[in-house]
SEVEXLO-712094 format. One record per residue (C-alpha): x, y, z. Coordinates in steps of 0.05 Angstrom, whole numbers, padded with zeros to 5 digits, always signed. Each point is the difference from the previous one (the first is absolute). Layout:
REM SEVEXLO-712094
XYZ ...
//
This chain:
REM SEVEXLO-712094
+01565-00371-00169 -00034-00058-00035 -00076+00000+00006 -00018-00048-00057 -00062-00043+00013 +00011-00076-00003 -00051-00008-00056 +00031+00051-00047 +00006-00031-00069 +00052+00022-00050 -00009-00012-00074 +00048-00048-00033 +00048+00048-00035 +00073+00018+00009 +00021+00072+00008 +00029+00024-00067 +00074+00011-00008 +00027+00070-00008 -00024+00032-00065 -00050-00056-00013 -00076-00001+00003 -00047-00055+00024 -00075-00001-00015 -00038-00008+00066 -00070+00011-00027 -00030+00013-00069 +00033+00063-00026 +00039+00013+00065 +00075-00007+00001 +00047-00001+00059 +00070+00030+00005 +00044+00000+00063 +00053+00052+00015 +00053+00000+00053 +00001+00050+00058 +00060+00024+00041 -00037-00014+00066 -00015-00057+00047 -00064-00008-00040 +00040-00017-00061 -00050+00001-00058 -00062+00033-00028 -00051-00030-00047 -00021+00041-00060 -00059-00016-00045 -00013+00012-00074 -00073-00002-00021 -00025-00010-00070 -00057+00050-00010 -00039+00017-00063 +00043+00060-00018 +00068-00029+00020 +00040-00020+00061 -00007+00029+00070 +00061-00006+00046 -00014-00002+00074 +00058+00027+00042 +00072+00011-00021 +00052-00019+00053 +00055+00044+00030 +00045+00046-00040 +00064-00039-00010 +00039-00028-00058 -00020-00072+00013 -00074+00018-00005 +00011+00040-00063 +00037-00058-00032 -00059-00046+00015 -00049+00048-00031 +00044+00004-00063 -00002-00076-00005 -00076-00001+00009 -00007+00055-00053 +00041-00041-00049 -00042-00062+00013 -00065+00038-00009 +00020+00026-00069 -00026+00061-00036 -00070-00027-00012 -00020-00001+00074 -00008+00072+00020 -00002+00023+00073 -00057+00048+00010 +00008+00018+00075 +00043-00012+00061 -00044-00010+00062 +00033+00014+00067 -00036-00031+00060 +00031+00048+00051 +00056+00048+00013 +00051-00046+00034 +00065-00002-00039 +00000-00075-00016 -00065+00014-00038 +00011+00070-00029 +00075+00008+00001 +00010-00014-00074 -00071+00018-00024 +00022+00065-00033 +00056-00035-00037 -00045-00058-00022 -00052+00051-00023 +00052+00034-00044 +00030-00066-00024 -00067-00025-00026 -00031+00067-00017 -00059-00012+00046 -00030+00045+00055 +00002-00016+00074 -00067-00013+00033 -00010+00001+00075 -00045+00026+00054 +00003+00074+00016 +00023-00008+00072 +00056-00048-00018 +00025+00046-00056 -00001+00060+00048 +00039-00040+00053 +00052-00017-00052 +00007+00075-00014 +00008+00012+00075 +00054-00051+00008 +00041+00031-00056 +00020+00049+00055 +00025-00058+00043 +00066+00019+00034 -00012+00075-00003 +00007+00039+00066 -00075+00009+00006 -00015-00074-00005 +00058-00018+00045 -00031+00046+00052 -00067-00035-00008 +00033-00067+00012 +00040+00025+00060 -00063+00026+00034 -00036-00066-00013 +00055-00043+00031 +00006+00048+00059 -00074-00006+00014 +00009-00076-00001 +00053+00003+00055 +00065-00006-00040 +00058+00047+00015 +00019+00053-00050 +00040-00029-00058 -00017-00072+00015 -00021-00016-00072 +00046+00049-00036 +00024-00031-00066 -00037-00065+00012 -00060+00008-00046 -00002-00015-00075 -00015+00063-00040 -00057-00004-00050 +00042+00037-00050 +00057-00050+00004 -00041-00055-00032 -00050+00042-00041 +00016+00029-00068 -00041+00050-00041 -00062-00006+00043 -00056+00023-00048 -00017+00073+00003 -00068-00015-00032 -00045-00062+00003 -00068-00029-00017 -00043-00005+00061 -00028-00067+00023 -00061+00003+00045 -00040-00055+00033 -00053-00029-00046 +00035+00022-00064 +00030-00047-00052 +00074-00003-00017 -00015+00007-00074 -00057+00019-00046 -00041-00063-00009 +00044-00039+00047 -00026-00047+00054 +00049+00019+00056 -00035+00042+00053 +00039+00046+00046 -00006-00011+00075 +00034+00046+00050 +00017-00015+00073 +00035+00034+00058 +00047-00026+00054 +00065-00021-00033 -00006+00062-00044 -00056+00052+00002 -00030-00014-00069 +00031-00066-00021 -00026-00025-00067 -00021-00072-00011 -00029-00026-00066 -00054-00052-00005 -00026-00037-00060 -00068-00033+00014 +00004-00038-00066 +00066-00033+00020 -00013+00001+00076 +00070+00029+00008 +00023+00054+00049 +00065+00037-00012 +00009+00016+00073 +00064+00040+00006 +00022-00001+00073 -00071-00001+00027 -00007-00075+00012 +00068-00034-00002 +00002-00076+00007 +00049-00009+00057 +00012+00066+00037 -00044+00058+00019 +00019+00063-00038 +00029+00056+00041 -00057+00041+00029 +00033+00059+00034 -00005+00072+00022 +00046+00044-00041 +00036+00064+00022 -00038+00048-00044 -00067-00025+00027 +00017-00013+00073 -00071-00004+00027 -00026-00048-00052 -00032-00067+00016 +00014-00042-00062 -00015-00068+00032 -00074+00018+00002 +00002+00012-00075 +00037-00065-00012 -00049-00042+00041 -00058+00032-00037 +00032-00016-00066 +00006-00074+00018 -00074-00002+00015 -00016+00035-00065 +00039-00052-00040 -00048-00053+00024 -00047+00022-00055 +00045-00038-00048 -00010-00076-00010 +00037-00045+00050 +00036-00035-00057 +00027+00064-00031 +00070-00008-00029 +00043+00051+00037 +00061+00028-00034 +00042+00033+00054 +00060+00046-00007 +00043-00046+00042 -00003-00076+00006 -00038-00050-00041 -00069+00006-00033 -00052-00034+00043 -00073-00019+00009 -00044+00000+00063 -00006+00075+00007 -00050-00002+00058 +00046-00046+00040 +00056+00050-00011 -00045+00058+00023 -00018-00039+00063 +00073-00014+00015 +00019+00074-00007 -00057+00023+00044 +00018-00052+00053 +00073+00021-00003 -00015+00073+00014 -00049-00019+00055 +00057-00038+00034 +00047+00059-00008 -00051+00047+00029 -00009-00047+00060 +00076-00004+00010 +00006+00075-00001 -00057+00009+00048 +00034-00047+00049 +00063+00044-00006 -00039+00062+00019 -00012-00017+00073 +00047+00059+00016 +00015+00062-00042 +00049-00015-00057 +00027+00041-00057 -00001-00028-00071 +00075-00015+00001 -00008-00047+00060 -00063-00031-00029 +00036-00014-00065 +00053-00040+00038 -00055-00040+00034 -00039-00015-00064 +00062-00012-00043 +00053-00026+00048 +00045-00026-00056 -00004+00060-00046 +00066+00025-00027 +00025+00071-00006 -00013+00052-00053 -00057-00007-00049 -00027-00064+00032 -00010+00037+00066 -00032+00059-00036 -00051-00048-00031 -00011-00034+00068 -00013+00067+00033 -00050+00020-00054 -00037-00066+00010 +00000+00007+00076 -00029+00070-00005 -00054-00024-00048 -00023-00052+00050 +00004+00049+00058 -00043+00051-00038 -00051-00055-00016 -00006-00017+00075 -00006+00075+00015 -00056+00007-00051 -00037-00059+00031 +00005+00033+00068 +00045-00055+00028 +00062+00045+00006 +00015+00073+00012 +00058+00044-00019 +00034+00054+00042 +00059+00046-00015 +00055+00016+00050 +00038+00065+00007 +00051-00021-00052 -00054-00013-00052 +00006-00076+00005 -00066-00038-00007 -00018-00055+00050 -00055-00052-00010 -00037-00036+00056 -00057-00050+00003 -00067+00030+00021 -00037-00065+00014 
//
């Protein structure tokens, strides 16, 4: 769903062709990789730091992405050494090829602790234990047994050689010794999503935290079924106001843009509208499956519906936390939400 503010300003630069780099700010280079999803690309950034290059994100594990990295490596030449591979969060379009890129360039992977641990968890995706976790989650939401069988995309199908060790990135640290890129971490889309900010350049490498056109998916996930991630996401948007309004934002999807504060306002307004829509739908008790159909009437089957369900639950939990909705469980273990006021 598009939620771009009318005064969003893009910088005058074309997205680079496959295997090419474009300089978007002093010492910051942009590469774009294809994705096998509806969201068909991811932006990757190469930063010139004092001790060498830092790569930010890696793309999914497929032959097309590897071929692009080989082209980029050839264009960089032997004199430009990669010192680290930063991963903003554990989603496969960001971390899927990070282990391979790390080995290809002889550089360690750096990411937040929570995101690395979640990557380790998802390496068990598709095992009987995790299938059982998913089945319970969908049953609680009101879907019949087997409704989503075989419809999700396994983490391991588009992730290769996820790193078994890493360098930890924590909020307030720097990406490199003597570097001017400060680590910021935010919840919502992912529990400890890393963004990088350079005050000297007034540039934010934003990952998925503040995309220019769409809101990132903010959803409840099966292994943490009672979480309320929308609260974390809304708090992160307010926290980003500390940065200058004219910060250049480098997102993981879409075009680089200015007017950060206008974008934050648009995202906050979008979720306020979605909360109001959901509250209207809670005049009578409804399970999450029915609410998903109301909030996303045009959603397709499979993974799109799984995402829509996770978003619906996030908004329902937010209303519950604010005391505007309550949750009850029937004799079959299905949860029903209803407006309280």
